N, C-alpha and C positions, 0 to 999 in steps of 0.2 A: 786325419783331416785337419788341416791347419785352421787357425782362427781367422775367419773371414767376416767377422762381425760388421766391420765398416762397409764391406762390400754387400753383405746380405741385409743391411739395416733397412728393411721395409716392414711396415707394420700392417697387421690385419685386424679387422674388427670381427670378433667372435660374437655372432648374433645371439647365441644362447646366454652368455654370461656378460656381454657388453664390456669386455676388457681387451686390452691390446696383447697380441701374441707376436713374439718376434720370430720371423722366419728362420733366421740363423740358428737360434736356440732350438726351434722345432726340428730343423733338418739334422742338427748335430745329435739330438737325443735319438731320433729315428735311426741315424747312421750307426751310432754306437750300439744300440740295442739290436739292430738288424745284424751288425757284424758279430756281436756276441752270439746271436741265434745261429748264424751260419757256422761259427767256430764250434759251438756245442753240438750241432747236428753232424758236422763233419767228423768230429772226434768220436762221437757215439757210433756213427756209420762205419768209420774205419775200424773201430774196436769190435762192434757186434755183427756187422754184415758178414764178414768172413766166417765167424763162428756159427751164425745162423745158417749160412749156405752149407757149411760142413755138416751140421747136424741134421738139417732138413732135406738137403739135396737141392740141386738147381731147379728141378721141376716143381717142387712144392713152393720154393721161393717165387717161381714164376707165377704160381696161382695167387700168391699174396699180392704180387705186383699187378696182376690182372684185376683183382678185386679193387685195389686202390684206383685203377683206371676209371671206374665209375664215378668216383669222387671228382676226378678231373673233368669228366664230361659235364658236370654240373655247371661249369663256367660257359659251356656252349648253350645249354638250354636255359640259361639265365636270360638270354635274348637282350642283353644290354640293360637290364633292370638295375643292376648294382651301380653302373656308371651313371645312369639317369638319376639315381638317388643323390649321388655326390654333386652332380652338376646343378640339379634343381635346388638342392639345399643351399648352395652358394649363390644361386641366381636370385633367390629371395622374392620371386614373384608369387610364390605360394608358401605358406607357413611350412616349416620343416615337419611338424606333426602331421599335417595333411599329406605331405609328400610321402612320408614313411607309411602312414595308414593306407594310402592308395596303393603303394608298392606292395604291401602285404597282401591286399586283395588280389592284385595281379599275379603275385607269386603263387597264391593258393589256387588260382584259376589254371595257371600253367601246370602245377603239380597234378591237378585233377585231370587235365587233358592228357598228360603223359601217362598217368595211371591207366586211363581207359585204353590208350594205344598199347601199352605194355600187356594188359590183360588180353586184348584182342590178339596180339602176336602169340601169346601163350596158348590161347584157344586154337589158333590156326597152326600151331606147332612150327612156327618160324624160328629157325635156329640162328640167333643173333651172333653167336660166336663161331659159326661155321661148323660143318659136319666133320672136318678133318682134324680138328684140334684134339691133341692126345690127352683128353681128360674123359673119364667115364661119364656117361650121359646123366646119371643121377646126381653126380657131383657138379656137373655143368649147370643143371637146373637150379641147384641150391646157390651156386655162384651168381647166377643171373638174378635170382630173387633178393639175395642179400645185397648184391651190387645195386639193384634198383632202389632199395631202401637207403643205401648209402648216398645215392644220387639225390634223393628227396631231402635228406638231412643237410647235405652239402649246399643245396640251393638255398635253404633257409639261412645257413651259415654265411653264405655270400652276401645276403642282404644285411645281416648283422655287421659284417666287416665293412660294408659300404657306409653304414650309419656311423660306425666308429671313426672311419677315415674322414668323413665329412665334418666330424667334430674335433679334428686334429688329435685323434687318439690312435694313430697308426702304430705307435710304439707298443700299445697294449696288444694289438693283433700279433705283432712280432713275438711278444713274450709268450702268448698262448701257443704259437706254433713252435717256439723253441722248446716247449714242454711236450707237445704232441708227438713229434717224431721220435725223440729219445725214449719216451714212455712206450710207444708202440713197439720199437725194436727190443726194448728191455723185457716187455711182457712176452714177446715171441721167443726170445732167447731162453728165458726162464721156463716157459712152457715146453720148449723143445726137449727138456730133460724128462718130461712126464708124459707127453703125448705127441703123436704125429697125425692126430685127427684133423683132416683137412677142413672140416666144418668150423672147428674152433678158430683156425687161422683166417677164415673168411669173415667170421662174426666180429673178431677183435677190432678191426678198423672201424666197423659200424658203431660199436659201443663207444669207442673213444671219440669219434666224431660227434655223436649225440651228446656226450659230456661237454665237449667243446662248445656246442650250440647253447647248452644251458648256461655255461660260464659266460659266454658273450652276452646273452640276454640279461644276466645279472649285472654285468658291467655297464651295459647300456642304461639299465634302470638306476644304477648308483651314480654313474659319472656324467650322464646327460639329462636333459629335460625332455627327452622324447617320451611322448605318451600317445596312446591311440585315441583318436578323436572321431567325431562324426564327420563324414565327408559327403559332398554332393556328387552327382554323376559327372558334372563338369570338371571337378577336381580329378576324378578317376580318368576321364578322357584326356586331360592335360598331361598327366604322368604317362599314360599309355602312349600318347602321341610322341612324347620325347623319348620314351623307351624304344619305340619303333625306329626313331632316328638313329639310335645307337645300335640297332639290331644288326645291320650289315657289318659294322665294324667289329662288334663283339663276336659275331659268328666266325669271322676271319681270324681274329686274335686267339680265340679260345679253342677253335676246333682243330687247328693244324696239328699240334702234338698228339692229342688223343686220337684223331682220325689217322694220323700216320702210324700210330701204334696198333690201332684196330685193323687197318689194311695189312700191316705187317703180319699180324696174327692170322688173318685169313689166307694170305699168300704163302707164308712160310709154314704155318701149322706145326710149329715146334716150340713147346713151352720153355724148353731149356735155352734155345736161341733167343727167344723173346726176353728171357731173364737178362741175357747179356745186353740186348738192345735197350732194355729198360735201365740197366745199371749205367750205361753210357749217358743217358739223359739225366739220371739222378746226379751223377758227378758234375756234368756240365752245368746244369741248372743251379746246383748248389754253389758252385764256384762263381757263377755269374750273379747270384743273388746279392752279393755285396755291392756290385756295381749298380744293379737295378734299385737297391734300397735307397740310394741317394736321390733317385728321380721319382719313385713311386709317390711320396707324399705331395709332390708338386701339383698333381691334378687338382686336389682340393684348394691349394694355394692359388693356382691359376684361375680356378672357377670363381673364387672370391675377389680376385684382383684383375679381372679382365680389362678394366679401364687403364690400369697402370702398365701399359705395354712396354715402355722403355725400361723400367726397372726389371720387369719380368724377363725381357730379352737378355739383359745383362746377367741376371742370375742364371739363365739357361745356358749361356756360353761358359760361365764359370763352372757350373756343374758338369758340362760336357768335357772341359779340360781335366777336371778331377777324375771323371769316369774313364777317360782315355788313359790316364796314368795307371789306374788300377787294372785296366784291360791288358796293357803290355806287361805289367808285373805278373798277372795271372798266367799269361801264356808262357812267359819265361820260367815261372815256377813249375808249371806242369811239364814243360819240355825237359827240365833237368830232374824233376822228382817224380814224374808220373809213373815211370816204370817201377819205382820202389813202392809207391802207394798201391798200385794194382797188384804187385807181388803179394801184398798182405792178404788179398782175397783168396789166395791159394787155389787158383783156377788152373786148368790144363794150359800147356804152352800155347796151343792154338787159340784158346779163348782169351788168354792174356794179350797176345799180339792183336787180336781183333778188337778187344775192348780199348786198348791204348790208341789204336789208329782212329777208330770212330769217335772216341771221346775228344781227341785233339781237334778233329774236324768240327765237332759240335761246340767246343770251347771257343774256337775262332769265329765261327759264324754266329752263334748266339751272343757272343761277346760284342760283336759289331752292332747288334740290335740294342744291347744294353747300353752302349755308349751314347746312342742317339735317342734313347727312351725319353729323355727330358724334353726334346723337341716335339716328339709325338704327343706327349702329355700337354704341351703348350697348345697344340692344335685342338685337342679335345677340350681343354679348359676354356678356350676362346670360342668354342662352338663351331669350329671349322671342321665339321664332321665329314663333309664330302672329300675334302683334301686328305684327311686322315684315312678315310676308307680307300681312296685310290692308291695311296702309298703302301697300305698293307695288303691290298689286293694283289700286289706283285708277288707275294709269298706263295699263295696257293697256285696261281697261274704259272709262276716260275717253276714251282716244284713239279708240276705236271710236265711242262716243256722239257726241263732238265732230266726228268725221269725217262722220258722217251729218248733223249739224246744219249744218255749214259746206259744204253741197252746192253753193252758188251761187258759191263761189270757184274760181279756177283750181286745177288738181290739185296743183301744188307748194305753193301757199299753204295749200291745204286740209290737206295732210299736216302742215305746220309748225304751223299754228294749232291743229290737233287735239292734236298731241303736246305743244305748249307749254302749252295750257290744262290738260291732265291732269297735267303736271309741277307746275305751280303749286298745283293742288288738293291733290296728294299732300303737297307741302312744308308747306302750311298745317296740314294734319291731323297731320303728324308733330310739328310745333312744339306744337300744342295738346295732343296726347297726352302728350308728354314733360313739358310744364309741369304737367299734371294729376298725372302719376305722381310727379313730384319733390316734391310737397307732403308734409309730414310724415305725414299719414294720408290718402292719396288714396282717394276714394270712387268715382271714375270710372275704369274700366279697359276696355281693348279685348280 
């Protein structure tokens, strides 16, 4: 990333420490650390995933992937609380301590409600993973219970991440995640020499996620001035009201990939094929994380600088140009090197061809969203939530429509084509909408 200090020279007021933070420096630090995180995770994944799959088999690896799915679902049942923390902390209408304390109470309420629902489902013997999934019933029950605990811990972790992001500590989040995945794969690989006990491989992600939560809490205590304080009911209502405003957007953003995976499990009912499906998303999301890393910190920046629209628009277009360059480079790299990278996984020929094809589609479509992510975060940071919601609503609606249109394709391609087409449609409309809004006197609004 080239030196754009003169371009990005906009200053922020850090409410906690009352000192000036340079956006350019903040973005560069985040980009470098996030890129390092991506490289580390990519190298570890390339080195260990093939060995793990060889030693444990595709089915057991699929069980591990399915367990991790519960952690991803946490972003759905967050109901917009994390985004609300970031927006309200920058808004400054309520002290950050009161925002965080109120958010904690809301989070605990959500966890209590989910726990009651989960227990009721268990008592009614409702099979959340479907009856046809090729896992023994006793192991499926353990997976569900461990997965639910992972969901709860991940919900608390999401709130911690939001607090760190609102305090311009996004780079610390990236550091912890750059440790988490390599550590998880390393433990699984080492354990594969001693045991194939499926319960061990279910519990391992839960234990590591709990450790990450404790680390995040310690960092918040040491690096911020966040403390729990007494709050009034009016404070709780204020945070809850803003959280509900984010609810629709966060449900759309967070639920698509987990729901897509969940529906795939129900319809295909093949843990081995799910492993291939999951691998394609892992590769595509990992590759796109470098592009997204440029835009992710901007939500807190936009939230704190909503009145500086001209500077923020200029920065947004600059980040868009940088993101676009990375996007084309990523596609070219995978086109020429993808076959070699997938070859390392030592899959059957049929699975290799399938993985390459669907990964290329996901790289293209998810990449288009990553490129315009900065515009979407501009809408969020400026409290244009209705606009952001409508632009993201295209993805689930489009996925359903395209899924019906692509009925002649094999099921796995049908899922990927439908999802990919809806992502590209949403990206194009986000770009058009932001371009129209950024004009001096925009006449077209959503």
